[in-house]
N, C-alpha and C positions, 0 to 999 in steps of 0.2 A: 613607492613600490619598485621590489626586483624586475630589472627587465629581463635579466637571462631566466628566473622564475617565469616570467610568462611568456618566454619563447618558448617554454615548455608546450603551450596552448597548441602551437602547432602540430606537434608530431602527433597530440592526441587526435586534431579534426582531422588531418590527413589518414593517419590507420583506419580511421571508423570510415571515412569515403571512400576507399581503398577495400576495406571489408563490406561494402556497400549498405553501410547502414544509412547511408543520405547522397543525396546527389552533390550537395555540395553548403558552403554553411557561411552565415558573417556573423563575428564574435567581438560586442565591446566590451572594456572595463572601465569603469570610470573613479577616480576616486579624488573626493575632496574638490569639486567641480573642474575638473580636468578629465580627460581621455586619456587615459596611458595605456591601451591596446586596443586595436579598431582593425581588422583585417577581416579578408574575402577569402572564401578555400571554394575549391573544387567547380562545380557545374551548376549554374541554375536550373538548365534544362537538360536533359536525356533523350524524351523523345516528343516531336518526332525527330528533330533537328538538335544536335548539342551545342550551348550554347552556356559561355563563362558567366561562374557568379560574380558580381559586382557590391561596392560598396552600396550602391543606391538600390539595389532592388528592392522594391515591393514587396512584402508576406503576407500570405493569409494566416493572419495572427492564433485565429480558431479562439479558444478558450483565454485569450489574456484579453479578450473581447469584455469578459466579467469585469474584473477591476477596472482595467483601464479607460474604459467607456462606460459603462453601467454604474458601479457601484460610486465612479468619481461624480457622475450626474446625479444619481441618488444622494449623495451627501454634499452637494451644490445648491438641491431643492430641500433639504433639511436647515441648511445654514440661512437661505432665502424665506426658512418660516414656515414652506409649502409642506414639508411633512414631517412626519416627527417617527424615530425609529421604532418606537410602539406601537405606530397605526396598521391597522390592520388591512388585508386582502379586500375587506367586504365593504371597507369604507371606500373604495377606489372601482372594482369591480362587481358590485352588487348580485351580477346575475351568475354566479357561479354557483351552484345547484347542493356540492357537497357543505352544509353548515360549518362543519369544524374547520373545513379548507377557510371559512372569512375570517374565524378567528386568528392566520394567520399572522404574523406580524413581519415587517421593513426587517428588522433583524435578523427574525430568522429565516429568512430568503438569502439574507447576504450572508449567512453563516452556513448554510446549506443543513440547517435543523427546523424545516420546515413542512416535514414530512411528505413530501411528493416523493414519487419516485426518478430514477435518473431523467427519463427521457419518454416522449409518447410516443407508443406502438405507433410504428410508420406503418407496419402492415396495414393500417387503417388510411383510405385515398383523402389529402384534403388540399388544399393548398392556400396562399395567403394570409393575414391578419384577421381575415372573417372566418376561415377553415380554422386557425390558430385557437381563436377565442370560443367557436363551438366545440375543438377539441377540449379548450381547457374548462370549459361550464361544465361540461360530465364528469371529468378528471377528480378523482377522490385520495385524500391523503392514506397514503400506504402505513405510518405511523402516528403515533398522536405529536402533535407539533411540543418541537422542543427537549425531544428526548432522546432522538438519533441524530447521525450524522452521515447522512447518504447525499452524497456531492450530485446537483439535479440540475440539470439545465429549463428545468420545466421553472424552477422558481425563480431564474432569471430572465427566461423569457417574461414573467411576469413583470418582475420589475422593470424589463423596460416597457411594458404595458403602460405600467405609472408615471414613468416619467412619460409617455406618451401624452396619457388622459390629465397629468396634472400640470404638466407644460404647452398643452395645447400645441405642442412641436414633437414631431419622430425623433426617438431615438436618436437616430443619424445627424440631424440639423442640429438640435439640442448640444450634443457633441461638438459636434461641427461649431457651434458659438463659442458655448463657455467653455472648453478645455482646448480643443486642436488648435485653432484660430491663434486662441490668446496664449499659450503655452509655445505657440511659434510649430508645431507641428504638421509639417507643410506638405506630407506625405500620408497621411493618416485621415482614414474615410472610410464609409462602406462600402458595398459594391459600386460601380460606376451607374448611373444611370441609364449610360447608353448600351449598358448589356441586357438583353433580354433575359430574366430568369421565370422559369415557369415548368409545368408540364412537357414542355416542347420547347425547350432551350434552343439557341443559336449556338452554337458551340462551334468558334473556328479558331485555329492555331494563328498567331499573332505574330508575325514575322517583324511587323517594323509599324510605327503607329504610336499611339498613346500609350498601350499596352504590351510592350515591349520588353519592360524594364520591370513587369510582375513575374513570380514565381511562379511554375505551373506546378499543379498538385496530381489526381488520381484519374485515372480514365472516368467516364462518367458510370460504364457497369459495375466497377470497385465502388465507386461513391454511394450508388445505387443500392447496394446491398449491404448495407448498414441497417440495424434497428427494423427490423421486421422487413423491409421496404424491398421490391424487386423490382428490376430493369425491364421495363415491358417494350423498348425501342429496337432499332433495327441494329443489325451487328456493328455497322462502319460509325453509326454513332456511340454505339457502347464502346467504342475503341478512340472516342475523341477525347483529348485529354482537355481541362477543368481549367482555366487560366481565366485570371481577371474575374471571373466567380468565386462564392463560396462555397466550399467543401462540404464544409458539416451537413447534413444530409436534412435536418430540420428547420435550419434556418437558410437555404436553399429553396427549402417550397415555401419560404416567408419572404423571398425576392431579395434575402439577403440581408434582409432589417429585424435584427434580433436582440432579444439582450444576452444571448450568450453564446454568441458568435458573430462573425459577419465584418469584423474589422479589418482592414489592409493597413499595413505599417512597415516602417523601416527600422533598421538597427538605430540609425540617428535621432530617428523621434523617438523610440522607446527610449534612451538615453538619456533624450533632455527631458522627457515626463519625470524619470527615475530621478532627474536632479531638483525637478520641480520638487517632487515629495521633500528628498533630503534638506533643500530649502525649505523646510516649513510650509509649504505651501508656495512658496514663489517661483515663476518661471524665471528659469535663466534668461541669460539676455539675448536679443536677436540675432540670430546668425546671417550675416551677409555673404551671401553667395553671387559671384559675378559667373559664373556658370558651375551648371552641376559637375560634379567628381563622382565618378564613376569606375575608380583604380580597384582595384584589388588589396592592396596593403596600406597600413597603418601610415598615413601623412597628416602634416598639419594640416593644410588646405580643407578645406570640409568639414574642420571641427566642429561636433554638434556643442560644444560648449565654450564658445568664445570669450575672452574680456571677463574674467572671474564668472563669478557663482550665479549672481541674481542680476535682475532687473526689477525695475520697480510696478510690475504687473502682478499681484497677487490672486492668485487661482481657486485658493482653499484656506483657511485658515488654518492657521498652528493646532490649535484646539481641535480642529477636523480630523486634519493627518495624525495628530496623537491616537484619536479615539479609532480611526479605522486602520490603524495599524496596531495596539492592543490587542493583548492575546484573549479569545474568547474559549471559553472550557466548552467543547463541541461531546466528550463521550467521558464514560463514566470510567478509561483511563489515561484523560488526560489529553487525549490529544486538542492540537487550538486551532482556530482561525480568526484572520481579520475580519474585519466588514470589507468581504470583495475579495480578499487575498487571503493566502493560505500559508500557515504560519508550522504548524508540528503535526502533520498528517501522516497516511500513509502516501501521498501523492508527493511528498517533500523531497523526494530526493535532488532537485536541482540543485537546494541550499548545498550541497556538497558535505563535507567531515567539518570543516573548519571557523564557516561563519558561525557566530554565538544563536542560539535558540533565543528568540525573539527578535530576529528579522524577517523578511519577509517575501514572497514570490508569489509568481505561479508560470503556469505552462499552459500550451497551446496544443491540443491535438495533432497539429499538421508540420510538431518537431520546432515550434518558439519555446522562451523562455526565460522569463526577466524576474532574478534575485537582487534585493536591494537591503543592505544591511547599514541601521544607523550610525552605529557603533562605529563602526570605523568609516563611516561614511564612503563605499563603495558599492558599487552595483556592478553587475553583471546580465548583458544582453545576450541571448544567444539565439540564431534566427535558422532555420533550415525549412527543406520542403519533403521531411523525410519521407512522407505517402509519396512523392515524384520519384518514378511512375506509375507503383503499380500495391500501393499499400502496405510495401513491407517493412522498409525502413525500420531503425528502433534508435533511440537517441536518448532513450533514459540513462544509462548510465553515461556518455559521452557529454552530456549537461553537469552530472555531477561532477567527473573529473573535472570539468573546465573551472567549474565555481570553489573545488577545492584547490588547484592551481592558484586561482585570482586571489583566495583569503590567504594562502602560504607566501604571496609574494608581497604581503603588506610587513614591510620592518619597522615602523616607528609607530605602532598602537601597543602602549606595556599590558600583557598579559594580566595585567590587575583588573584594568577597564573593562577586556572580555568575561572574567570571572563576576566583576560589578553585574554586566548587563544577563549573563546565565542568571547569578542570583535572583534578580530582580525579576525577571522572568520566571525561575523554578517559585518564585515566594508568590508572584500574582498566580499563578497554575495549582500550587499546593491548597491557596486560598478558595481560589474556586469550586476546587473537586466537591470536596462535602455538600455544598449547596447544590451542585450540578446535580449529583445523586439524590441527594433528599428533593428535590424539584421531579426528577423524573420519578419516584416510587409517587412521588403526589398524584403528577400528572398524568401517569398510568391507571392509576387507582379513579380518578375523576373523568378520565376520556372516552368516550363509546367508539374512540379507532383503535382495534385490537392492534399490536405491534407486528408488525412483517415478520414472518418466520423462513421466507425466502424469496428467493431473487430469479425473476424469470428472464431468458436469456436474452429478450428484447431490453430490459431494463438494464442486466451489465453490460451492456455493450455502447452504453449509453457514457459509458464513465470516462471521466475526464482524462484524455493525455496517458490510456494503457490500450497496447496494441490488442486486447484482447477484447473480441466483437461480442463473446456468449461466456457463461461459465464455463467453469474448467470441469472438462466431462471425467468421468473415473475410469478405471478399467471397466467396470461393470457394464457400464454405458456404452464404452467401444466393444464390446461383446456381443449386448443386447442389440447395438445396430447394425453389427454383422451378423447378427442370426446364428450367433453362437460355431458360427462354424469350425473354429478352434476345438469347440470341445463335441460334435458331431458323433451321433453314435457311441458314445461313450457311456458310462455307468460312473459317476463324480460322488467323489467325498468335498463335502464344503466345509476348510476352516473359517468361521465367520463368528459376528456377535451383533450388536445390536446397530454398530455402525456400518455394517453392511448394509448399504443399500443405494439406488441409484440416485439420479439430480432431481428426480420427483419424488422420492421419500419411499419406495415399495424395495423391501427389503431381498435382498441376492436369496436369501431362503426362498422366499417366494416366484421369483424370476428366475430362479433353476427348474423350481420344482413345474411350472408350469411350461416352461421350454418343449417344443414337439418331439427336440432331436435331442436332448439330453436325458439321462435316466438320474437325478439325483436319489443316492442311496442312506448315503447319512451325513451328518453335521457332527464336527468337531465345535466346541467352546473353551477361549482360554481363561486366563486371570479374568474374575470379576461374572464370569457366565455368560450366557447365551443373550442375555437382555442386560448385562453390564452393572445390575443393580448390587451385587455379592461384595462384601469386603471382607473375607473370611479366607483361611487357610486350606480349608479344603470345601470341595464343590464336587458334589454327586451328579453320575449320570442323568437324564431327563430325557423326556420326550418333548417333542415340538408341536401341540396343543393341532397348531392349525391343518401341517400337512401330517402326520403322526409319524415322523421321523426320527430314530433312536437321538439323541444327541451326547455324545460321548465327550466326558469333561478331560480337558487335556491340566486340569490344576487339582490335584489329587495329591495327598500325600505320598511322597517318594513315586510320582508315574506322573509325569510333564511333560508325555509322548504319544502318540498313538501307539497302541499294539497292532503286535503283525497281525493275529486274527481280525483285525476292527478296521485292516488296510487291505483282506482277503478279496479278490473280486473285484476292486475298482481299478479304473483304467486310467482317472488322473484324481489328481488331487488339488482344488480348487482353494487359494487363502485371499480372502479378504477382508480386511480388519483395518480400522484406522489408527496409524500410528500416531505417538506426538512428537518424536525428534532427539528424546532423551536420552542417553544410552541404559540407565535402570528402568526404562517402562518395558514391561515385562512382552510386550505382543513380540517384538523381535527376538527374544529368546523362542517363543513358542514357534516361528518362524522356522527356525535354525535346524531348531527339535523335529520339527515336521519333516525338512527337508532330508537331515537324516536316515529317517525311517524310512521317506519314500525313497532314498537311494538303493536301501536294502530290497527293497521289494521292485524296484526295477519301475517305480509308477511317475509319470510326470510330473510337474508340481507345478499349475498356472498361478499367477501372482497378478491381481486386478489393483495394479496402482492407484496411488491415490496420494495427494498432496502431502508432503511436509507440510506441519501445521504453521512454525516458525518460520521458511524460507527453506531454499536450499542450497544459499552461500554461505552463512555464517556458521563457523565452526571455532568451538570453545572448547576450553579445558584441554587436561590431561588426561591420554590416555590411559587405557585399562590395562594393568601387568596380567601378561599370560598367564604364568599361576595361580594367579587371585581370580577366574573366570569364573562366572555360577550362573545361576541363572536370572543374576539382574545384571549382569557385565556377559551380554553373549560373545563378544567378541573384543578387540585388541584397536578400539574407535576410541573417539573423545565422547566427553561428557555430550556435549552439541555434535554431531557429527554430518547434518546438512545434508544427507539422504533421501529420498522417498523407500520407501518398506523394498520397489523392486529391486531398486539399486542396491541397497543395503542387503539382500539377498543375495544380488550378482558376485557382491564381495565377499561373503560369507561362504558362498561354495565355492568360490575359485580359492580363497587365499586362507579357509581351513578344510579344503581338499573333499568336500562332501559328494561330489561327483555327483549331485542330482541332474537330472533332465528338467531344468528350470526354464521357465516360460515365464517371462514379464510381458502382460495386455499392457500398453502404452494409456497415460491419458493422453488426452488431447487439450492444448489451448493452456496448460501449466509453464510456466516461465521461472525459472530458480529464486529469482529475487521475490516472489510473490508470497505474502501471509495470508494466513486463511481469510482473512476478511475482504482479499481482491479474488477471490475464487469464483467467487458468485454461488458458494454452496451454502447449506446449511449445516450449523456447527451441530453436532449432536455429542453431549459429554460421553468422550471414550469410557470412559470409568467414572464412578461414583464421585471422585475427589478433584475432578477435574472439568469443571462447569465452564470455562471462560478462556478464550486467547486470550486474554492476560493473563491467568495461571500459565497458562502452558507457556508462556515467555516466560516468566517468572521460574520456574518448574526446575532446570538443568542446575541451576544455581542453588537456589533455596529449597529442594529438593534433598540434597546432597546430607543437612542437616536434620532429616527426619530421623536417622537410624540412632541419634543421640536424646540426651535426655531435655532436647527443646522442644515443643509442641510448634509444627508447619503449620496451623491453623485445621487440622483433619477435628470434624465434631464443633466448627462452624460455617457459618455461611459462606466463607470467602478463602477456602483453604490455601497455603503457600501466597498469600495475599499477606500475611501480615506470622510472625512468631513472636513464641512467647514462654516464661518459665516465671514461677511463682518469684526465683531470687534474681531476674530481672528488671533494672532499673529503665523504663523506654525511653525516659529524657534523656538520662544519661550516655542509652545506643544510640537514639537519634540525632544527639549533639555531635557524638563523638562521630558517626558515620558522614551526616553531612561534612560536617568538617573535611573529610575526605576527599569532596569533589569529585566525585565519580558522577560520570557525565549519563544523560536521560536519568538521572532515577534520584528520587529524594525520599527521608525516610524520617516518617510522622510518630511519634511516640502515642502508644494506644493500651488499652486496658480488655483484657477480655476471658471469657468462660468458656473451653469445648465441653461437649456435654460426649465428648467419645476421647479414645486413643491417648495420646500421653498427656497426662495429669487432666483426665475428665474430673470435669466440676470445680476445679479451681479454678481461680483467678488468678491471672496472671498477668506480671506486666511484659509489655515489650514493643514492637514498631512494626509499623504497615508500610509498605513500601508503593511506592506512585511513580512508574513509569512514566517518565514526562517528554520521552521523546526511545521511542523501542528502535532505533536505527542506529543510535549512537550506544542505547543499553547493551551493558554484558554480561551476561546473566550468570555467566561462571566465576566474573571477576567479580561481582556482587558478592556473590555465595560465599569466596576466599576472603573477601573486607569483611563479612560477617563473621564468619568464624576466628578470622584474626582476632576481631576487633573483641568478640564475647570471650575467648583467650586471655587475652589481655586484660581485659576489666573483671573477669570472673574466672581465677585460674585455677581454685578450689572448688567450683562448683559446677564447671561444663564438665563432662565425661569425652575430654577428645580422643580416644582410641576408637570408640562408636563410631567415628566419623569417616574409617577408613572405610567401613563393609560399602558405602555406594561409591566412596573414591577412590577405591581399590588401586590406589599409587600410593605405594608406601612412601617414596623419595618425599612426594607432596605433602605428606602428613608428617613426616620428619621435619621438613621445613617448615611446618607450620608449629608444631609443639617447640621448635628453637625461636621461634619469635620474629624469624625473618620478615620483612616487608612485604605485604601482599604484590606488589610488582615485580619484586623478587622472585615471588613465587610463582606468579605468570609468566614471569622471562624464562623461567628454569623449563617450560614444558615449549616454548615457540618454536623450538629443533625438532622437535617430535611432532607437533604440528603442521609443518611445513611437508615433514617428509609424508605425514599422512594424507596431505593434497596430491600429491602426485602419483600414492597410492590409487585415491579413488578417482584419480581423472580418467582412467579407463575403463569405467564403470558407470559412467555419467550418460543417463539416456536422455537429461534434455537441455 
C-alpha cells in the first residue's frame, strides 16, 4: 500500500479534531495480514482533565457489539447445532405476548427485518434483565416480520437473551470464553464487574488505576436524555462523565450486559478480530507483549498481527464466515445486510467511496467503526469517543474519508478483481430483489400486523450511529412549537397541498385555521391540486370543505401565479409544500412566482422549510440555460441541486433580484447528508406519480426522458423505475447498460403495458432500474447513459430533440446527438457545477 497515501489520514483526523468533531481517535489499517497504519490522535479526555489519546485506549464500541460479540456468538451456537437460523423467538422466549413476534426468526433478528421498533421507550421506568424481559413481553411488532428493514436494538437484545438461554451463560461470559480469549482479544469485555451500574450509579472520575485507559463518553445528564428518558438526579451527578460504564442508555439499565451495546475494546483487538474473519475464521497468531505499548504513532512494537496471518485456532468455519458476510436483501430497493453486519444501507457511509460492494462493516454510536474488504484483504478500524464531553461530536464524514484514503492506497489489486467483486454482489442482489418483493406482498397480505406508517420521536432516536435524537421537525412543527409568534396578529394566505402537514400528520391548513392568534384567509394550490391527486393541465379554483375557505388554483391555463386581488388584504403568505429535489418539479417554480407577486404587493413570504428527500449534498447534471427558463426550469440550477426549498427560495430571491421579504422557518434536526428515510417522517406522495423514495432518487435522471417518445412508467405501479417503448428490445438495452459498469445501479429487461400517458395500452419492451447503492448512484449520469444508449441503438426511432425540454441545455443535447461518450458529456458540465457550489454556499441554512 502507498505509505504516502495513508499519511493523508493524519490531516483528515487532525482537522476534524480541530473542528471539535471528536476529542481524539485511534486508526488502524490492515492489509494481507499486516498492520500498515496505526496511530493515535488528539486527546482521550477533555473533561474534567485533559489526557492524551494512546494506542491502547479502551473504547465503548457501542453498536459494534452487535456483529463482534452477539452475531459471532449466535453463529457459534449455530455451528454447535444448538440454534438454526430459521428458529423462532417463541422457541426460546415463549412468554412473549405478541403471537406474531414469536414467529420472528433468528435470521430476521440478525438482518433487522424482525418488525421490532428501533428501541424501547425509556420513558417507562425499568432496570435489569427482569425489567427488560417485562418490557419485551408486552412489546408488539411494528411491521410484519421480513417486510421492512428497521435498524433495531430490540432485535439484538433478544439475540443476547437467546445466547443466555441456549448456552446457560450470559452473553458477556459466552463471548469471553468462545471468542475473546481464543482470538486473543485481551482488552475486549463488557462493563467491568467492579463498576456499579443501576438507577443510582457510582460515577467517579478515574485518574489512576485500572480504568485510566478507558475513553470517557458523555455526562450522565446528556446520556439520560436519549429515548424518552429523563434525568432525575442532582446537578453534580448530572455533570459527571461516564467512564468504563456503558454509554447506551438501554444497556446502562441492563447493568451493561446487552446484545446491542456494552462491549469495550481497543483498536488492536478489533484488528485481530477483523483478521480472523479475513482468515476464514482462523485466529491470528498470539501477540507477545513483554510490556504494554501506550504510544501515539504507528510502530512495529505492539503490532496486533505478528508472525503471519493465521494460527491453528479456528473460531468459525469458513462456511460460517461466508454465510455471515453474504448480502441479504432487506428492502425493495435492494439495500443489503449481512448477518449482524452492514453492507449497503443508509448506515454504510464508513465504507467510503472505493471499497467494493460486497465488503462489510458496522459503526457504533459513540464514534467507532470497522470496515472489512475480503476482495483486497483490507480492514479499517476507526475508534473515537465523539460523544465526549457533550454528545455533539460527529465523525460520520471522518470515518468515510479515512476509509476512502485506505482503499485508494491499495496499489497491487487489479481493477478486474474489483469489478468481479461488484458484479458478483450485484448479481446476488438482482436475483434476490424480485423474491423479496414477492415475499413482502405475500407476507403483508397474510399478516395481522399492519405496516407502520410513522416513527415516533423515541423510536427515531434509537437509530444506530446517527447524531439525530428525534425525527426532523419541519418548519410547520417549529412554527407550532413557537406558538405562531412569527405570524401573530396577521391575516395569512397559505400556499400548500396535501404534503403540508406536521409530524403528527395534521394538515397545515387545519393548524393555521385553528391557531388563535393567526387568521387564515385563503389557500393557494400548486400543480396537482390541493390534494395532490390531479394530473391535468388545468385545475380550477375550489373550496376547502373543512374550513370553508376558497382554494385558488396556481395551475391554470396562462395563470400560474396569484392575482393581485387574491393577495389584497393579506399580511403574510406562508408556503408549505414538500419538494422533491429535481429542477423540473414545478413546486419550485410556484414558489418563485409567489415571491414575485408578493414583492409587488409588499407582502412578506414565510417558507416553512422541509427536507430535500434525496439529501442536501449531492449535486448532479447540467445547469439550465437562462434563455430557456420556464415553469419547468425556474432558475439556472443543476438538475439535482442539493438545497432545501427554503434555501432555494433564498437563492432565487437574491439571484433573480425578486426583492421579496423572504423569511425561512428552519427545520430542527435535519443534516445535509440525510435521505428522507433518515428523517423519521412519514412519506406522503408529493404528486400522483411520485410514490416512493426510490422513484424520487431515480427521477432527476430518468425523468429527463419523459418529454420524448419513451414511456417512463406513468400508468404503471412503479413510475420512473422503468422505461420502455414499442420499438425497444429490453434485453439488448439492459445488456448494453450493464456492460457500462455504472456504480450503484443494475438494469433488468422487462415488458410492461401502461394504462395512461405515453403508449397507453401498448405492450412495451424496456428496462427496470435497480439501485444497488444509492450513495454511489448518480441519477443524472444514469439518465445521460440511458439517452446515449437509446440514441446509439435506436437512432431512427428515438426523437432526441424533445429531450431538450427538461434538459434545458443545448450544448449537452448537441454533444449527445453528436455521439460523444457519456463520461465526456458529464465532464462538460463539471466546471459549471463547481461554480454553482460556490454560488449556493451563501444560501445554506444547515
